[in-house]
PAMAR-946237 format. One record per residue (C-alpha): x, z, y. Coordinates in steps of 0.5 Angstrom, whole numbers. Example, Ala and Ser with C-alpha at 12.3 -4.5 7.8 and 13.67 -1.06 7.14 Angstrom:
BEGIN
> px|pz|py
> 25|16|-9
> 27|14|-2
***
This chain:
BEGIN
> px|pz|py
> 207|145|142
> 203|147|136
> 205|152|132
> 203|156|125
> 201|163|124
> 207|165|121
> 211|163|127
> 206|166|132
> 208|173|127
> 215|172|128
> 215|170|136
> 210|177|137
> 215|181|133
> 221|178|137
> 217|180|143
> 216|187|141
> 221|190|137
> 226|195|140
> 233|193|140
> 239|197|140
> 241|200|147
> 247|197|151
> 245|190|151
> 241|186|155
> 236|184|149
> 234|192|150
> 231|191|157
> 228|184|156
> 221|186|156
> 222|190|162
> 226|185|166
> 221|180|164
> 215|184|166
> 218|186|173
> 217|183|179
> 224|183|182
> 230|178|182
> 235|178|177
> 241|182|180
> 246|183|174
> 249|190|178
> 242|193|177
> 241|191|169
> 248|194|168
> 246|200|172
> 240|201|167
> 244|199|161
> 249|205|163
> 243|210|164
> 240|208|157
> 246|207|153
> 248|214|150
> 242|217|147
> 245|224|146
> 247|225|153
> 242|229|158
> 242|224|163
> 247|220|169
> 247|219|176
> 246|212|179
> 250|212|185
> 250|205|188
> 252|204|195
> 246|204|200
> 242|197|200
> 243|195|192
> 237|198|189
> 237|204|186
> 230|204|186
> 230|198|182
> 235|200|177
> 231|207|176
> 224|202|175
> 228|198|170
> 229|205|166
> 222|207|167
> 219|201|165
> 223|201|158
> 221|208|157
> 214|206|158
> 215|199|153
> 217|204|148
> 211|208|149
> 215|214|151
> 211|215|157
> 212|223|159
> 215|220|166
> 216|224|172
> 219|223|179
> 221|228|184
> 223|225|191
> 223|227|198
> 215|228|200
> 216|222|205
> 218|217|199
> 212|219|194
> 208|213|197
> 214|208|197
> 215|210|189
> 208|209|188
> 208|202|191
> 214|200|188
> 212|202|181
> 206|198|182
> 208|192|185
> 215|191|182
> 214|194|175
> 206|194|174
> 207|201|172
> 201|206|174
> 203|213|177
> 200|219|180
> 202|222|186
> 201|230|185
> 200|235|191
> 196|242|191
> 190|238|194
> 190|233|188
> 192|238|183
> 185|242|185
> 181|236|185
> 183|234|178
> 182|240|175
> 175|240|179
> 174|234|176
> 175|237|169
> 182|235|168
> 185|241|165
> 193|239|165
> 194|234|171
> 201|233|168
> 199|230|162
> 196|224|165
> 197|217|162
> 201|215|169
> 208|216|172
> 208|223|175
> 210|223|182
> 211|229|186
> 216|232|192
> 222|237|191
> 218|243|194
> 212|242|190
> 216|241|184
> 219|247|185
> 213|251|186
> 211|248|179
> 217|250|175
> 213|254|170
> 209|248|168
> 214|243|169
> 218|247|164
> 213|247|158
> 212|239|159
> 215|235|154
> 218|230|159
> 221|224|156
> 225|222|163
> 225|226|170
> 228|221|175
> 230|225|181
> 231|221|188
> 236|223|194
> 239|228|189
> 245|229|193
> 239|234|196
> 241|238|190
> 248|238|190
> 248|246|191
> 244|247|185
> 249|251|182
> 249|257|187
> 244|262|185
> 242|262|193
> 239|255|192
> 232|257|190
> 230|250|190
> 236|247|186
> 235|253|181
> 228|252|180
> 228|245|178
> 235|246|174
> 231|251|170
> 224|247|170
> 228|241|167
> 233|244|162
> 234|240|156
> 230|234|159
> 233|227|160
> 235|226|167
> 236|220|172
> 239|222|179
> 239|217|184
> 244|218|190
> 248|214|195
> 252|220|197
> 254|224|190
> 260|226|194
> 260|228|201
> 264|233|204
> 267|237|197
> 269|236|190
> 264|242|188
> 258|238|190
> 260|234|184
> 260|240|180
> 253|242|183
> 250|235|181
> 253|236|174
> 249|242|173
> 243|239|174
> 244|234|168
> 248|239|163
> 250|246|164
> 256|243|158
> 259|238|163
> 264|243|166
> 265|250|166
> 263|255|171
> 264|253|179
> 271|258|179
> 274|254|174
> 272|248|177
> 275|250|183
> 282|252|180
> 282|245|176
> 280|240|181
> 280|243|188
> 286|248|189
> 293|246|188
> 295|240|185
> 288|238|182
> 288|232|177
> 284|227|180
> 285|222|174
> 283|227|169
> 276|229|173
> 275|221|174
> 275|221|166
> 270|226|165
> 266|223|171
> 266|216|167
> 260|218|162
> 255|221|167
> 256|217|174
> 255|210|175
> 257|207|182
> 257|199|184
> 259|198|191
> 256|192|196
> 263|188|196
> 262|188|188
> 256|184|189
> 257|179|194
> 257|173|189
> 250|175|187
> 247|178|193
> 246|174|200
> 246|179|206
> 245|177|213
> 248|180|219
> 245|185|224
> 245|183|232
> 243|188|237
> 240|187|244
> 239|192|250
> 233|192|255
> 234|196|261
> 228|199|265
> 228|204|271
> 222|209|271
> 217|209|277
> 217|215|282
> 211|217|279
> 214|217|272
> 220|220|274
> 216|226|277
> 211|227|271
> 218|227|267
> 221|232|271
> 215|237|272
> 214|237|264
> 222|238|263
> 221|244|268
> 215|247|263
> 220|246|257
> 226|249|260
> 222|255|262
> 223|262|258
> 216|264|258
> 210|259|257
> 203|260|254
> 203|252|253
> 208|253|248
> 207|258|242
> 212|263|241
> 213|261|234
> 213|254|235
> 216|254|242
> 222|249|240
> 218|245|235
> 213|244|240
> 218|242|246
> 222|237|241
> 215|234|240
> 213|234|247
> 220|231|249
> 220|225|245
> 213|224|247
> 215|224|254
> 220|218|253
> 214|214|249
> 209|213|254
> 205|217|259
> 199|215|255
> 201|219|249
> 203|225|254
> 196|225|257
> 193|226|250
> 198|231|248
> 197|235|255
> 190|235|253
> 191|238|247
> 195|243|250
> 190|245|255
> 184|246|250
> 189|251|246
> 190|255|253
> 183|255|255
> 181|257|248
> 187|263|249
> 183|265|255
> 176|265|253
> 178|269|246
> 184|273|248
> 188|270|242
> 189|263|239
> 190|262|232
> 190|254|234
> 196|251|230
> 199|246|235
> 204|243|231
> 199|241|226
> 194|238|231
> 200|234|234
> 202|231|228
> 195|229|225
> 193|227|232
> 199|223|234
> 201|221|226
> 208|224|227
> 213|225|222
> 210|230|217
> 217|234|216
> 215|237|223
> 210|241|218
> 215|244|214
> 218|248|220
> 212|251|222
> 212|259|221
> 205|260|219
> 206|268|219
> 206|268|227
> 202|263|230
> 198|267|235
> 200|270|242
> 200|277|244
> 199|281|251
> 196|275|255
> 198|275|262
> 191|272|265
> 194|270|272
> 200|267|269
> 195|263|264
> 191|261|269
> 197|258|273
> 199|254|267
> 192|251|266
> 192|249|273
> 199|246|272
> 197|242|266
> 191|239|269
> 196|237|275
> 200|234|270
> 194|230|266
> 192|228|273
> 199|225|274
> 199|222|267
> 192|218|268
> 195|216|275
> 200|212|272
> 197|205|270
> 202|201|267
> 209|204|264
> 215|201|266
> 218|201|259
> 211|197|257
> 213|192|262
> 220|192|259
> 217|190|252
> 214|184|255
> 221|182|257
> 224|184|250
> 219|180|246
> 221|174|250
> 228|175|249
> 227|176|241
> 222|170|240
> 227|166|244
> 232|168|238
> 227|167|233
> 226|160|235
> 234|159|236
> 235|161|228
> 229|158|226
> 226|164|224
> 218|166|224
> 215|169|230
> 214|176|227
> 216|182|230
> 215|189|228
> 215|194|234
> 216|202|232
> 213|207|236
> 213|215|234
> 206|216|237
> 199|213|235
> 197|214|242
> 203|210|245
> 201|205|239
> 194|204|242
> 196|203|249
> 201|198|247
> 196|194|243
> 191|194|249
> 197|192|254
> 200|187|250
> 193|184|248
> 191|183|256
> 198|180|257
> 198|174|252
> 198|177|245
> 190|177|244
> 189|176|236
> 196|176|235
> 197|184|234
> 196|188|228
> 197|196|228
> 200|200|222
> 199|208|222
> 199|213|216
> 191|213|216
> 190|205|217
> 183|207|218
> 181|204|225
> 176|199|226
> 181|193|226
> 184|195|220
> 178|196|216
> 176|189|218
> 182|186|216
> 182|191|209
> 175|188|208
> 177|181|209
> 183|182|204
> 178|185|199
> 174|179|199
> 179|174|199
> 183|177|193
> 177|179|189
> 178|179|181
> 186|179|183
> 191|184|180
> 193|184|188
> 188|190|188
> 190|196|186
> 184|200|186
> 187|205|191
> 184|204|198
> 190|207|201
> 195|203|198
> 191|197|199
> 189|198|206
> 197|198|207
> 198|191|203
> 192|188|207
> 195|190|213
> 202|187|211
> 199|181|209
> 195|180|215
> 202|181|219
> 205|175|215
> 200|170|215
> 196|171|221
> 199|176|226
> 206|175|230
> 206|183|232
> 206|189|228
> 206|195|232
> 207|201|227
> 208|209|227
> 213|212|223
> 209|211|217
> 211|204|216
> 219|206|216
> 218|207|209
> 215|204|203
> 214|197|207
> 218|191|205
> 218|186|211
> 223|181|209
> 219|175|212
> 220|179|219
> 227|179|222
> 226|182|229
> 225|189|230
> 224|193|237
> 225|200|237
> 220|202|243
> 221|209|242
> 228|210|239
> 229|216|234
> 234|221|235
> 235|222|227
> 240|216|225
> 237|216|218
> 230|214|221
> 233|209|225
> 237|206|219
> 230|207|215
> 226|203|220
> 231|197|220
> 232|197|212
> 224|195|212
> 227|188|215
> 234|188|213
> 234|188|206
> 235|184|200
> 231|177|201
> 232|177|208
> 233|170|210
> 235|170|217
> 240|175|221
> 236|181|224
> 235|182|231
> 234|190|233
> 232|191|241
> 233|198|244
> 231|200|251
> 235|204|256
> 232|208|261
> 237|207|267
> 235|214|270
> 236|218|264
> 244|220|262
> 242|223|256
> 238|217|253
> 244|213|255
> 248|218|251
> 243|218|245
> 244|210|244
> 251|210|245
> 252|215|239
> 247|211|235
> 251|205|236
> 258|207|236
> 258|213|232
> 253|210|227
> 254|203|227
> 246|202|226
> 245|196|230
> 251|191|228
> 255|188|222
> 252|186|215
> 250|193|212
> 249|197|218
> 250|205|218
> 255|207|212
> 252|212|206
> 258|216|208
> 256|216|215
> 249|217|214
> 250|222|209
> 254|227|213
> 247|229|216
> 244|234|212
> 238|235|215
> 235|229|220
> 231|234|223
> 236|239|225
> 240|234|228
> 234|232|232
> 234|239|234
> 241|239|236
> 240|233|241
> 234|237|244
> 238|243|245
> 242|238|250
> 236|235|253
> 234|243|254
> 240|246|257
> 244|240|260
> 242|238|267
> 248|235|270
> 251|228|268
> 258|232|266
> 254|237|262
> 251|232|258
> 257|228|257
> 261|234|255
> 255|236|250
> 255|229|246
> 263|229|246
> 262|236|242
> 257|233|238
> 261|227|236
> 267|231|234
> 263|235|230
> 261|229|226
> 268|226|226
> 270|233|222
> 264|232|217
> 266|225|216
> 273|227|213
> 278|222|211
> 281|225|206
> 275|226|202
> 273|219|203
> 280|217|200
> 278|222|194
> 271|219|193
> 274|212|193
> 279|214|187
> 274|218|183
> 268|214|184
> 269|206|186
> 271|201|180
> 277|198|181
> 277|194|174
> 279|187|175
> 274|185|170
> 268|188|174
> 266|181|176
> 266|178|169
> 262|183|167
> 257|182|172
> 257|175|171
> 256|176|163
> 250|181|164
> 247|175|169
> 248|170|164
> 245|174|158
> 239|176|161
> 237|169|164
> 238|166|157
> 234|172|154
> 229|171|159
> 228|164|158
> 227|165|151
> 222|171|152
> 218|166|157
> 218|160|152
> 216|164|146
> 210|168|150
> 207|162|153
> 207|158|146
> 204|165|143
> 199|165|148
> 197|158|147
> 196|159|139
> 192|166|140
> 187|164|145
> 187|156|143
> 179|157|142
> 178|162|147
> 181|159|153
> 183|153|157
> 190|152|159
> 194|148|164
> 201|147|162
> 203|144|169
> 203|151|172
> 202|156|166
> 195|158|168
> 189|158|163
> 182|160|164
> 179|166|159
> 172|164|158
> 171|168|151
> 170|176|152
> 175|181|149
> 175|188|149
> 178|192|155
> 180|185|158
> 177|181|164
> 175|174|163
> 177|169|169
> 183|166|171
> 190|168|169
> 197|165|171
> 204|167|167
> 208|172|170
> 215|169|172
> 220|174|173
> 222|175|180
> 216|173|183
> 211|177|188
> 204|176|189
> 205|172|195
> 210|167|193
> 208|160|194
> 208|158|187
> 203|164|185
> 196|162|184
> 191|165|189
> 186|170|185
> 189|169|179
> 191|175|174
> 198|176|173
> 199|175|165
> 205|179|163
> 207|182|156
> 204|189|158
> 198|187|161
> 192|188|157
> 191|181|155
> 198|180|153
> 198|186|149
> 192|184|145
> 195|177|144
> 201|180|141
> 197|185|137
> 193|179|134
> 199|176|131
> 203|182|129
> 197|185|125
> 195|178|122
> 195|178|114
> 199|172|112
> 197|170|105
> 202|167|101
> 204|162|98
> 205|157|104
> 209|151|106
> 211|150|113
> 212|142|115
> 217|143|121
> 217|136|126
> 224|135|129
> 222|128|131
> 217|131|136
> 222|136|139
> 225|133|146
> 232|136|145
> 238|134|140
> 239|140|135
> 245|138|131
> 244|144|126
> 237|142|125
> 238|134|124
> 242|136|118
> 236|139|115
> 232|133|115
> 229|131|109
> 231|138|106
> 226|143|103
> 227|150|101
> 225|158|102
> 226|163|107
> 224|170|108
> 223|174|114
> 224|182|114
> 223|187|119
> 229|193|118
> 228|199|122
> 233|204|123
> 231|211|126
> 237|216|128
> 239|220|135
> 231|221|136
> 230|213|137
> 228|207|133
> 232|201|133
> 229|194|130
> 232|188|127
> 229|181|125
> 233|179|119
> 232|172|116
> 234|169|109
> 234|162|107
> 236|157|102
> 235|149|101
> 233|146|95
> 240|145|93
> 242|152|93
> 245|152|100
> 245|158|104
> 242|157|111
> 245|161|117
> 240|166|120
> 241|163|127
> 239|156|124
> 233|159|121
> 231|162|128
> 232|155|131
> 228|152|126
> 222|157|127
> 222|154|134
> 220|147|132
> 213|144|132
> 210|145|125
> 204|145|121
> 202|149|115
> 200|145|108
> 196|148|103
> 202|150|98
> 197|150|92
> 194|143|93
> 201|140|93
> 206|139|87
> 210|145|87
> 217|144|91
> 223|145|86
> 227|151|88
> 233|154|86
> 233|159|80
> 233|167|82
> 231|165|89
> 227|172|90
> 234|175|88
> 238|171|92
> 234|172|98
> 234|180|97
> 241|180|96
> 242|177|103
> 238|181|106
> 241|187|103
> 248|185|106
> 245|184|113
> 242|191|112
> 248|194|110
> 252|191|116
> 247|194|121
> 247|201|118
> 255|200|118
> 255|198|126
> 249|203|128
> 253|209|124
> 260|207|128
> 256|206|135
> 253|213|133
> 259|216|131
> 262|214|138
> 256|217|142
> 257|223|137
> 265|224|139
> 263|223|146
> 259|229|146
> 264|233|142
> 269|231|147
> 265|234|152
> 263|240|149
> 271|241|147
> 272|240|155
> 267|245|157
> 269|250|152
> 276|250|154
> 274|250|162
> 271|257|160
> 277|260|156
> 282|257|162
> 277|261|167
> 278|268|163
> 285|267|162
> 286|265|169
> 283|271|171
> 288|275|167
> 294|272|170
> 291|274|177
> 291|281|175
> 298|281|172
> 300|278|179
> 297|284|182
> 299|289|178
> 306|287|179
> 306|287|186
> 303|294|186
> 309|296|182
> 314|293|187
> 310|296|193
> 310|303|189
> 318|303|188
> 319|302|195
> 314|306|198
> 317|312|202
> 311|318|201
> 308|321|196
> 301|320|198
> 303|312|198
> 306|312|191
> 300|316|188
> 295|311|191
> 299|305|189
> 299|309|182
> 291|310|182
> 291|302|184
> 295|300|178
> 291|304|173
> 285|301|176
> 288|294|175
> 290|295|168
> 284|298|166
> 280|291|169
> 286|287|165
> 285|290|159
> 277|290|159
> 278|282|161
> 282|281|155
> 277|284|151
> 272|280|154
> 276|274|153
> 276|275|145
> 269|276|146
> 268|270|150
> 272|266|146
> 268|267|140
> 261|266|144
> 264|259|146
> 266|257|139
> 259|260|136
> 255|256|142
> 260|250|141
> 258|250|133
> 251|251|134
> 251|245|139
> 255|241|134
> 250|242|129
> 244|240|133
> 248|234|134
> 249|233|127
> 241|234|126
> 240|228|130
> 245|223|127
> 240|223|120
> 238|216|119
> 231|214|116
> 231|206|114
> 225|202|113
> 225|195|111
> 218|191|111
> 218|183|109
> 213|180|114
> 213|173|110
> 216|169|105
> 215|161|105
> 217|154|103
> 219|149|108
> 221|142|110
> 224|138|116
> 221|131|118
***
């Protein structure tokens, strides 16, 4: 459709202006550029987070599986689009890579994972401050706490804290990490993400609130008095939480999000005599009180690792024993050894990095070596190595063939692809299974996935993938990320089996695979759920089948499987484990240690049963029914109109994004008409002319919700987005173009393929129109509005919504000066200005009312905070009064002079304390009032408004 430079300028401004927060329009740029499906609850959550510019932050607390990462990504994208790019993400170390991948894949946002090594490397390369790069900074909790001084001085626009429940005790002075992060991010806008904002006690909500803003509640003592002790007011607390916690339940979104079921299969196996003999021997070694094989400082951790590898494969055990043997021989030769066994095992076998955080670096060496005992252990380890080598095929590996057969039968019955991911906790077991399955009918159908992904097969897949996708946006430029992507693509399109270590349990999306086998079953239910979540997630079309193995000779293994199945409900239903149940486990590694203790200390079946029953009872106590009821009252949304609200969000977003896509495509064709060749059928084009900092080549318009590997996405095409370098160039060309009046636009309604009644009435008419951009800046943000004013040649006012429709017709420009001048109404300029002035006044009034509402919310919050502090002081005085009265009563009935004198002294001390507290109350009241006034003055300063009006163009028009 041909358009003019005037329409191009209008479209470019429509696509780039900053809309007022609260409506879907404010998110339209981020939603259009994002490679995510449109889910209304996520839009609603993002708008909640962006709503009040005076707020210091919010908690997004959607239930597990609803996409809090997507919600945060939308918010980050909006900040990025508004050029507020000092963005920080703090998350558990294990999730850093997942965040980087999600930001790149779904939102086209560049990021930098910062740790001690990266920091040093950047400074070595001349980067003075690695925190100030033009990327989203991602770091772990521990590293962020170490950098608290540096974080404090950075002017962050937004800090996202993932898994924020880990900081629910941040209000306690003993919580070093929480205190450091709270200080480091004080005064900065924060977005907290957690599915479990309230787990075991209401005080956890108080802890999270202090991370966001110290002025949400008073001190913790007052919070306990008001909401925990005695007749607490849940309704009042809910009102105060409403402004900073947003929670959506899975049942709220079933209309929009289709979830498949989980099914479970159990494949039993029985170890051979050789395998059982090896198991018993190493178990005896682990149970021994004194052993050089397990370093004293790392004894429990090494035992835990060895116990899990023992259940994995004889192959993994053999290599682990060889590593232990090297340490023992070094110990014998040098009479000491600083060999970090845990770090070596984690590195060689691609185990969970969490183990490393448990290592005590200060006491790795062993003292007072008994050489005779050491020689005996070396001989014993060599014996176990020989026994492991003698086992040619593990019984569990044979059971894997049975599991694959049963699983693929299920896939065939459902019509699902023959894809299976096999999880193991050991890279050695991964290697063994790769060779074993290749020799048993699966050659050339296997791909392996680990933390490094640098083995020859992975490198070959990676190089082939680079060749296939050269000149494509699929290549991120990060070898680590691209190797992972290449292996997943190979699994999807070429292989049937992916054998993966725990590295694939995070940051990997496998919706195309619906069969999962836990070759090694983690003892940590959070890890199991994380694995299943790779396949059982939004976008999965089939039921997910999970297969576990059951060692019929090991009672403890059986009880672990029962615990995960019956207590945690990991393997069945629509959603699997609930966030309440998983949230009851504060530390997954601590939970594993509890199970390791049962393996180490319980011999007979009765002892094992008793120990697991006790563990289940303790879990039951953590999952408190009363707290569940309180959580429902406080956090769940019982508004009847929640579904209507979500439907409205969805409709608004779809309508807006349809416009955005249409305007962007029309604008691109106009601006690149002499630089590119277009194919409208699939919205693609070949850019042939060179543009500064823009790649030439093949482009395809990004369609919202599409991913790189979707069927309708063209191979090797750059994804053309608003935020892409070419997209930004196109927008700026139209925005910066100088339009010289006077001009006349001829709108061709006859070429329009749809009926527009309000335009039909303008056919044959002429007139004048003016477009003005109005900016209003307040509350530290800028809002922009496009205002139309128009008349026809009869002097009739044309409504702005009609002019917007008019501007979207095909049109061409006629040199106004070469034609007979069209008759226009007298004083047209003055009439246009009057209309625009009225529109500006209306906008200012609306913005003022909205800002006043935000201001009142903050003042109410400050008033409540001040009342909390005063109530706390008054309560302490009342308590002292009670104590004084009791002492007086005790003194009256005391029978000895000594007792009376002691009570009189006690009364005097209490009265002195009460008088001191009364004086403090008056001082504190003055202090609270002063702080409140200072805060209100600061808020009032942010309310000052700056406005600017810029006329973009004025033109004459006619409709044919």
